[in-house]
C-alpha positions, 0 to 999 in steps of 0.5 A: 805472043799472047797467052790467049787469042780469040778471033771472031768467036760466036756462040749460040743457044739454039737460034739465039746468038749469045756471043757475036764476033768476039775478038780478045787478046790476053797477055801472060799475067794480065787480068781482064774483067768482063762487064755487062748486064744479065744476058750480055753474054759474059757467062756464055763467053767464059763457058765457050772459052773453057770448052763447056759450050761449043763455039759456032764460029771463030777461033780460040788459040791458047799458048799458040795452039788452036783449042776451039774444038777441044773438049773441056777436060783437054783444055784443063789439062793444057792450063785453062780452068773455070770457076763456074757461076753457081759453083757446080760442086759435087754436093754429096761428096766431101770438101776434100774429095771435091778438091781432089777431083782436080788432080785428074788434070795432072798439072804440076805447079804451086797449087796443091791440097796444102797450098789451097788450104793455106789460102782458104783456111776456112775449109780446114774444119770442113774437109769431111763435110759434104759440100752441099752442107756448106755456106755459100761463101765456103762453097765458093772457096771450094770451087776456086780451090778446085780450079787452082789445084789444076795449076791453071795458066788461065783462070776464068772466074764467073760471078765470084760474089753472086748470091753471097752476103757482103761478109762472105764476099769479103772473106772470099776476096781476102782468100784470093789475095794469095792468088792475085799476088802470083799474077795468074792470068785472069778473066773475071766476071764480077758485078761489083765494079769497085772490086772490078776496078781494083783487080783488073788491068783491062775492062771489056764491056759486053752488050747483047753478046758484043764487046762495045768498049774496052780499055785500061782500067785506069783509063776508064771511069765508072760512069763510062762503064755504067753507060756501056753496061746499060747501052746508053753509050754507043761504040762510035761515041766510045771511039771518039 
């Protein structure tokens, strides 16, 4: 049985249909990367899976349970966690308190305050600092650490490297190695195709809210992905 099964998912922003008839299946331990230009629907899809954005139609089934109508906090308690685009930290609270917020999920597992700090040692001297005073890379580490402390079965990572310097991006990904080693099930949105291909088992290309191509990362080329990214390659061509 799939850990996550998405069928006919539709999400809207007012009259705009941002996600259209998405079908996805994700096995335990699998890593799926969502690739597409700005406005393709990637962030809306992740937010809808996490329960932050409502589904207009379709079903989201997690561990055999239909969670389509469940609010975000209940999905987190079941084992779904989102690292949102823009990080969304409580900027006036300390780093330590931002991490401890995740304890409200009451999920047991390997991730706790100490193991998160071991994975992100750059946060240790910043525990008493306000989250809003940190650099972009440090804030991203807090956002990922907060999600990990819920001990997710499925982690949704949205634009990990967005707005960060190359050095900060490398630091975040270096820290993520301990997570990647656990084979936690991931859905990743990442503009850096080199990192996408190095992490993902499968890639799904989104265009105007639809999946226009998908396949194993080892069987797709960067050129094919970029063609779908810009809409230069049709679904019919991909099927041939």
